[in-house]
Structures are given as C-alpha cells and as structure tokens.
A tleap script that builds the chain and sets N, CA, C and O, in Angstrom:
source leaprc.protein.ff14SB
mol = sequence {
  NGLY LYS GLY ASN ILE GLU ILE VAL THR ARG
  ASP GLY ASN ARG VAL ARG GLY VAL VAL ARG
  SER MET LYS THR THR GLN ALA LEU THR THR
  PRO SER VAL LYS VAL GLU ARG GLY ASP GLY
  GLU ILE VAL LYS VAL PRO PHE SER THR ILE
  VAL GLU ILE ILE ASP HIE ASN SER ARG CGLY
}
set mol.1.N position { 40.657 52.183 -10.529 }
set mol.1.CA position { 41.403 51.748 -11.537 }
set mol.1.C position { 40.838 50.353 -12.249 }
set mol.1.O position { 40.004 49.687 -11.635 }
set mol.2.N position { 41.268 49.962 -13.440 }
set mol.2.CA position { 40.370 48.842 -14.351 }
set mol.2.C position { 41.335 48.298 -14.135 }
set mol.2.O position { 42.516 48.615 -13.993 }
set mol.3.N position { 40.264 46.638 -14.095 }
set mol.3.CA position { 40.915 45.369 -14.262 }
set mol.3.C position { 41.894 45.168 -14.821 }
set mol.3.O position { 42.961 45.739 -14.597 }
set mol.4.N position { 41.717 44.425 -15.542 }
set mol.4.CA position { 42.882 42.677 -15.536 }
set mol.4.C position { 42.681 43.448 -18.153 }
set mol.4.O position { 42.049 43.003 -19.112 }
set mol.5.N position { 43.753 44.759 -17.933 }
set mol.5.CA position { 44.009 44.952 -19.243 }
set mol.5.C position { 45.492 44.410 -19.921 }
set mol.5.O position { 46.108 43.530 -19.320 }
set mol.6.N position { 45.885 44.821 -20.847 }
set mol.6.CA position { 46.046 44.751 -21.474 }
set mol.6.C position { 47.059 45.662 -22.630 }
set mol.6.O position { 46.616 45.785 -23.772 }
set mol.7.N position { 48.417 46.284 -22.282 }
set mol.7.CA position { 49.267 47.696 -23.001 }
set mol.7.C position { 50.107 46.811 -24.213 }
set mol.7.O position { 51.126 46.158 -23.988 }
set mol.8.N position { 49.283 46.976 -25.859 }
set mol.8.CA position { 50.355 46.457 -26.671 }
set mol.8.C position { 50.917 48.187 -26.995 }
set mol.8.O position { 50.155 49.153 -27.012 }
set mol.9.N position { 52.777 48.258 -27.287 }
set mol.9.CA position { 53.036 49.684 -27.290 }
set mol.9.C position { 53.699 49.389 -28.967 }
set mol.9.O position { 53.043 48.543 -29.574 }
set mol.10.N position { 54.852 49.961 -29.724 }
set mol.10.CA position { 55.492 50.026 -31.092 }
set mol.10.C position { 55.792 49.709 -30.601 }
set mol.10.O position { 54.917 48.977 -30.140 }
set mol.11.N position { 56.964 49.518 -29.881 }
set mol.11.CA position { 57.632 48.637 -30.452 }
set mol.11.C position { 57.808 47.144 -30.440 }
set mol.11.O position { 58.683 46.390 -30.866 }
set mol.12.N position { 56.280 46.926 -29.585 }
set mol.12.CA position { 56.046 45.256 -29.589 }
set mol.12.C position { 56.157 44.312 -27.564 }
set mol.12.O position { 55.845 43.298 -26.939 }
set mol.13.N position { 56.873 45.730 -27.436 }
set mol.13.CA position { 55.990 45.247 -25.442 }
set mol.13.C position { 55.166 45.374 -25.625 }
set mol.13.O position { 54.732 46.202 -26.426 }
set mol.14.N position { 54.139 44.115 -24.544 }
set mol.14.CA position { 53.590 44.275 -23.697 }
set mol.14.C position { 52.858 44.113 -22.248 }
set mol.14.O position { 52.547 43.028 -21.756 }
set mol.15.N position { 52.635 45.423 -21.641 }
set mol.15.CA position { 52.499 45.655 -19.918 }
set mol.15.C position { 50.862 44.456 -19.359 }
set mol.15.O position { 49.958 44.569 -20.186 }
set mol.16.N position { 50.800 44.280 -19.146 }
set mol.16.CA position { 49.782 42.953 -18.340 }
set mol.16.C position { 49.824 43.766 -16.989 }
set mol.16.O position { 50.875 43.990 -16.389 }
set mol.17.N position { 47.960 44.398 -16.356 }
set mol.17.CA position { 48.199 45.015 -15.344 }
set mol.17.C position { 46.617 45.304 -15.084 }
set mol.17.O position { 45.562 44.865 -15.541 }
set mol.18.N position { 47.084 46.486 -13.896 }
set mol.18.CA position { 45.913 47.238 -13.225 }
set mol.18.C position { 46.451 48.628 -13.542 }
set mol.18.O position { 47.628 48.934 -13.352 }
set mol.19.N position { 45.599 49.392 -13.999 }
set mol.19.CA position { 45.805 50.484 -14.295 }
set mol.19.C position { 45.617 52.210 -13.088 }
set mol.19.O position { 44.789 53.086 -12.842 }
set mol.20.N position { 46.584 51.921 -12.822 }
set mol.20.CA position { 46.488 53.031 -11.674 }
set mol.20.C position { 45.718 54.020 -11.489 }
set mol.20.O position { 45.022 54.364 -10.534 }
set mol.21.N position { 46.050 54.758 -13.233 }
set mol.21.CA position { 46.374 56.088 -12.937 }
set mol.21.C position { 46.537 56.270 -14.705 }
set mol.21.O position { 47.084 55.463 -15.456 }
set mol.22.N position { 46.048 57.252 -14.990 }
set mol.22.CA position { 46.324 58.471 -16.191 }
set mol.22.C position { 46.106 60.286 -16.163 }
set mol.22.O position { 45.427 61.205 -15.703 }
set mol.23.N position { 46.861 60.055 -16.737 }
set mol.23.CA position { 47.030 61.327 -16.637 }
set mol.23.C position { 47.346 61.821 -18.037 }
set mol.23.O position { 48.188 61.430 -18.845 }
set mol.24.N position { 46.479 62.746 -18.101 }
set mol.24.CA position { 46.102 63.904 -19.351 }
set mol.24.C position { 46.258 64.855 -19.237 }
set mol.24.O position { 47.254 65.224 -19.859 }
set mol.25.N position { 45.475 66.060 -18.394 }
set mol.25.CA position { 45.667 66.449 -18.192 }
set mol.25.C position { 47.149 67.649 -17.520 }
set mol.25.O position { 47.248 68.860 -17.721 }
set mol.26.N position { 48.037 66.803 -16.777 }
set mol.26.CA position { 48.993 67.696 -16.404 }
set mol.26.C position { 49.754 68.359 -17.941 }
set mol.26.O position { 50.046 67.841 -19.019 }
set mol.27.N position { 49.888 69.879 -17.325 }
set mol.27.CA position { 50.427 70.279 -18.905 }
set mol.27.C position { 51.446 69.981 -19.327 }
set mol.27.O position { 51.401 69.726 -20.531 }
set mol.28.N position { 52.816 69.847 -18.674 }
set mol.28.CA position { 54.859 69.229 -18.537 }
set mol.28.C position { 55.428 68.311 -18.456 }
set mol.28.O position { 56.591 67.974 -18.230 }
set mol.29.N position { 53.899 67.579 -18.801 }
set mol.29.CA position { 54.255 65.836 -18.691 }
set mol.29.C position { 53.673 65.558 -20.311 }
set mol.29.O position { 53.059 66.226 -21.143 }
set mol.30.N position { 54.305 64.024 -20.228 }
set mol.30.CA position { 53.746 63.772 -20.847 }
set mol.30.C position { 52.575 62.678 -20.790 }
set mol.30.O position { 52.356 62.339 -19.627 }
set mol.31.N position { 51.696 61.979 -21.818 }
set mol.31.CA position { 50.082 61.264 -21.344 }
set mol.31.C position { 50.436 60.868 -21.617 }
set mol.31.O position { 50.958 60.628 -22.706 }
set mol.32.N position { 50.243 60.080 -19.457 }
set mol.32.CA position { 50.811 58.148 -19.759 }
set mol.32.C position { 49.571 57.826 -19.038 }
set mol.32.O position { 48.642 58.407 -18.477 }
set mol.33.N position { 49.914 56.818 -19.264 }
set mol.33.CA position { 49.278 55.839 -18.279 }
set mol.33.C position { 49.989 54.766 -17.325 }
set mol.33.O position { 51.008 54.093 -17.483 }
set mol.34.N position { 49.125 54.853 -16.340 }
set mol.34.CA position { 50.779 53.703 -14.845 }
set mol.34.C position { 49.848 52.038 -14.987 }
set mol.34.O position { 48.650 52.077 -15.268 }
set mol.35.N position { 50.402 50.965 -14.808 }
set mol.35.CA position { 50.418 50.207 -15.048 }
set mol.35.C position { 50.882 48.958 -13.840 }
set mol.35.O position { 52.043 48.558 -13.749 }
set mol.36.N position { 50.085 48.601 -13.225 }
set mol.36.CA position { 50.633 48.301 -11.943 }
set mol.36.C position { 49.963 46.682 -12.444 }
set mol.36.O position { 48.760 46.433 -12.530 }
set mol.37.N position { 51.376 45.477 -12.802 }
set mol.37.CA position { 51.497 44.524 -12.969 }
set mol.37.C position { 51.479 43.085 -11.999 }
set mol.37.O position { 51.279 42.660 -10.862 }
set mol.38.N position { 51.778 42.778 -13.117 }
set mol.38.CA position { 51.195 41.380 -11.476 }
set mol.38.C position { 52.073 41.394 -9.828 }
set mol.38.O position { 51.572 41.379 -8.704 }
set mol.39.N position { 53.681 41.431 -10.279 }
set mol.39.CA position { 54.744 41.437 -9.594 }
set mol.39.C position { 54.716 42.585 -9.547 }
set mol.39.O position { 55.726 43.131 -9.991 }
set mol.40.N position { 53.634 43.475 -9.027 }
set mol.40.CA position { 53.702 44.736 -8.070 }
set mol.40.C position { 54.283 45.878 -8.608 }
set mol.40.O position { 54.131 46.919 -7.969 }
set mol.41.N position { 55.090 45.920 -9.934 }
set mol.41.CA position { 56.069 46.381 -10.189 }
set mol.41.C position { 55.024 47.749 -10.953 }
set mol.41.O position { 53.889 47.399 -11.277 }
set mol.42.N position { 55.379 49.093 -11.192 }
set mol.42.CA position { 54.528 50.014 -11.524 }
set mol.42.C position { 54.942 50.676 -13.191 }
set mol.42.O position { 55.838 51.517 -13.265 }
set mol.43.N position { 54.328 50.288 -14.251 }
set mol.43.CA position { 55.065 50.685 -15.279 }
set mol.43.C position { 54.397 51.615 -15.714 }
set mol.43.O position { 53.219 51.763 -15.388 }
set mol.44.N position { 55.140 52.559 -16.678 }
set mol.44.CA position { 54.628 53.648 -16.535 }
set mol.44.C position { 54.542 53.816 -18.384 }
set mol.44.O position { 55.445 54.128 -19.161 }
set mol.45.N position { 53.540 53.579 -18.581 }
set mol.45.CA position { 53.232 54.014 -20.701 }
set mol.45.C position { 53.304 55.571 -21.742 }
set mol.45.O position { 52.503 56.496 -21.876 }
set mol.46.N position { 54.120 55.405 -22.102 }
set mol.46.CA position { 54.074 56.749 -22.508 }
set mol.46.C position { 52.163 56.470 -23.451 }
set mol.46.O position { 51.659 55.349 -23.381 }
set mol.47.N position { 51.305 57.783 -24.313 }
set mol.47.CA position { 50.005 57.294 -24.081 }
set mol.47.C position { 50.631 56.901 -26.162 }
set mol.47.O position { 50.337 55.986 -26.932 }
set mol.48.N position { 51.816 58.510 -26.359 }
set mol.48.CA position { 52.449 58.267 -28.119 }
set mol.48.C position { 52.014 56.784 -28.550 }
set mol.48.O position { 51.392 56.427 -29.551 }
set mol.49.N position { 52.675 55.821 -27.196 }
set mol.49.CA position { 54.037 54.843 -27.873 }
set mol.49.C position { 52.851 53.789 -28.276 }
set mol.49.O position { 53.361 52.919 -28.982 }
set mol.50.N position { 51.420 53.545 -28.079 }
set mol.50.CA position { 49.884 52.917 -27.991 }
set mol.50.C position { 49.748 52.842 -28.756 }
set mol.50.O position { 49.446 53.802 -29.465 }
set mol.51.N position { 49.953 50.839 -29.465 }
set mol.51.CA position { 49.814 50.770 -30.655 }
set mol.51.C position { 47.888 50.323 -29.951 }
set mol.51.O position { 47.188 51.334 -29.998 }
set mol.52.N position { 47.118 49.054 -29.387 }
set mol.52.CA position { 46.456 48.900 -28.671 }
set mol.52.C position { 46.204 48.587 -27.806 }
set mol.52.O position { 47.233 48.272 -27.207 }
set mol.53.N position { 44.769 48.323 -26.820 }
set mol.53.CA position { 45.150 48.404 -25.415 }
set mol.53.C position { 43.931 47.157 -25.578 }
set mol.53.O position { 43.519 47.239 -26.735 }
set mol.54.N position { 43.082 45.839 -24.709 }
set mol.54.CA position { 43.315 45.207 -24.837 }
set mol.54.C position { 42.273 44.476 -23.325 }
set mol.54.O position { 42.542 43.604 -22.498 }
set mol.55.N position { 41.191 45.254 -23.519 }
set mol.55.CA position { 40.266 44.253 -22.752 }
set mol.55.C position { 40.260 43.517 -21.705 }
set mol.55.O position { 39.131 43.778 -21.291 }
set mol.56.N position { 40.876 42.477 -20.656 }
set mol.56.CA position { 40.630 41.199 -20.989 }
set mol.56.C position { 39.868 41.114 -19.802 }
set mol.56.O position { 40.429 40.125 -19.331 }
set mol.57.N position { 39.015 41.409 -18.975 }
set mol.57.CA position { 37.605 42.221 -17.925 }
set mol.57.C position { 36.789 40.951 -18.864 }
set mol.57.O position { 36.624 39.739 -18.733 }
set mol.58.N position { 36.382 42.051 -19.911 }
set mol.58.CA position { 35.132 41.575 -20.714 }
set mol.58.C position { 34.900 40.028 -21.396 }
set mol.58.O position { 33.796 39.588 -21.717 }
set mol.59.N position { 36.930 38.897 -21.626 }
set mol.59.CA position { 36.073 38.302 -21.683 }
set mol.59.C position { 35.504 36.658 -20.568 }
set mol.59.O position { 35.960 36.130 -19.555 }
set mol.60.N position { 34.343 36.376 -21.468 }
set mol.60.CA position { 34.493 34.955 -20.440 }
set mol.60.C position { 33.375 35.028 -18.899 }
set mol.60.O position { 33.377 34.100 -18.091 }
savepdb mol mol.pdb
quit
C-alpha cells in the first residue's frame, strides 16, 4: 500500500493513514478505498465522497 496519505471527504472528515486497498473493479460494490489509521482501525471511504487526497510521502 501507499504510505502516509490523507483523504478529505465532502462532509469535511479527514482520514489519515496507509492505503490498504482500492477496489474499483467489483460490479456490485461502491468503489472505495481502505485506509488503515495510526490506531490500527480500517476506515472505508467511498470514492464518491472524496474531495481531496493529500500525499504526505513526498514532503521533506
């Protein structure tokens, strides 16, 4: 997965962590990204709610 990213959703939520999977090919499921937060919790974020993805890997 990708290292340290932050996802900003339409309702203003921010999820920061490591991308575990991006599922876009399954016909019956909403395309979503799974992010593992620092506390180990897996958060599923539907692509349709994402307004911005911030990549913290490339800094410094």
